C-alpha positions, -999 to 999 in steps of 0.1 A, spaced: 0 0 0 13 34 -9 22 57 20 -2 85 9 -32 63 3 -58 60 31 -59 27 50 -88 8 63 -94 14 100 -86 -22 108 -51 -19 93 -43 15 106 -13 12 129 -18 26 163 9 48 178 31 35 206 22 56 236 37 59 270 16 49 300 13 85 310 -2 95 276 -26 66 277 -37 76 312 -43 112 300 -64 99 270 -86 77 292 -94 101 320 -117 130 314 -102 165 316 -108 181 349 -138 205 349 -118 234 362 -87 231 340 -101 249 310 -137 260 309 -157 252 278 -168 281 256 -202 297 260 -230 278 243 -251 294 215 -289 289 214 -305 278 181 -321 309 167 -350 289 152 -361 275 186 -381 298 209 -376 296 247 -399 269 261 -409 256 227 -399 220 236 -405 201 269 -375 179 262 -350 207 269 -315 193 276 -302 191 311 -266 188 321 -252 153 316 -216 159 326 -201 161 291 -209 197 283 -242 191 265 -268 214 279 -262 239 307 -287 226 333 -309 257 327 -332 241 302 -320 260 272 -319 245 237 -281 249 232 -256 222 224 -219 216 224 -205 200 193 -173 187 208 -155 184 241 -118 187 239 -97 159 255 -69 184 259 -58 189 295 -34 217 287 -3 194 283 16 187 252 6 157 230 34 137 213 38 141 175 27 104 172 -8 114 184 -10 142 158 2 119 130 -22 91 140 -52 115 141 -42 128 106 -40 92 93 -73 83 110 -90 113 95 -75 105 60 -88 69 64 -123 82 73 -122 105 43 -114 75 20 -142 54 35 -167 83 32 -157 88 -5 -158 51 -12 -194 49 -1 -206 81 -19 -225 60 -46 -244 38 -21 -276 59 -23 -276 57 -61 -269 19 -60 -297 12 -36 -321 34 -56 -312 14 -87 -318 -18 -69 -352 -7 -57 -362 3 -92 -351 -31 -105 -370 -48 -77 -402 -29 -85 -398 -36 -122 -393 -73 -116 -422 -76 -92 -443 -52 -114 -452 -30 -84 -454 7 -81 -446 6 -43 -425 -15 -21 -439 -33 10 -437 -17 44 -410 -41 57 -386 -30 30 -396 6 35 -389 4 72 -355 -12 66 -346 16 41 -357 43 65 -335 29 92 -307 23 68 -308 59 54 -311 75 89 -282 55 101 -262 64 70 -269 101 75 -258 99 112 -226 81 104 -217 104 76 -224 134 98 -201 120 125 -173 112 100 -176 146 84 -175 163 118 -144 144 128 -126 152 95 -135 189 98 -123 191 134 -90 174 124 -86 198 94 -72 231 107 -76 249 73 -112 259 82 -106 268 119 -109 306 111 -147 303 103 -163 319 134 -198 305 129 -186 269 124 -176 241 147 -164 215 123 -191 211 97 -218 225 120 -229 261 115 -239 275 148 -261 301 131 -282 277 111 -319 284 113 -333 248 112 -369 259 105 -358 278 73 -336 249 63 -364 224 67 -388 246 48 -364 249 19 -360 211 19 -398 207 18 -399 231 -12 -371 213 -30 -387 179 -24 -418 190 -43 -400 190 -76 
């Protein structure tokens, strides 16, 4: 395998780390070492709109006051220096994730083609509910996985760190209501 090609995650060589570095990775950062940045409320959600407002859960999500704000990452950094092997491993890991994501870009098209062939063979206009339920779960899972992969890649890539309204691929100024309305309008065509 060429050195600049992404590897599968199963063959990605882990760095050799000292026991001190391993311990730092496995224990959570102390709460008082570096406070997390202030959360930003979603502008499309009005105060008290949802009964399921987040409460604090110890990882920085929610602030215990019932607001609809989220944190999109929690740094494992405890203020100490990380060895170059860690940076190298994270870059190789992100590159491997990028390769996996790119390799699976055509899955939606392939599945859609398979469904069309199935409908043609069965001479049906619709598929049965079991297949539809499977596809719904499959696509929701796929969206979530691709979102997590994209977020990790973006947080590892420092070229976009200067964007003030973004944390990775997440725009903290997104108006979800407007975005959903636009998706509805686009789906009509």
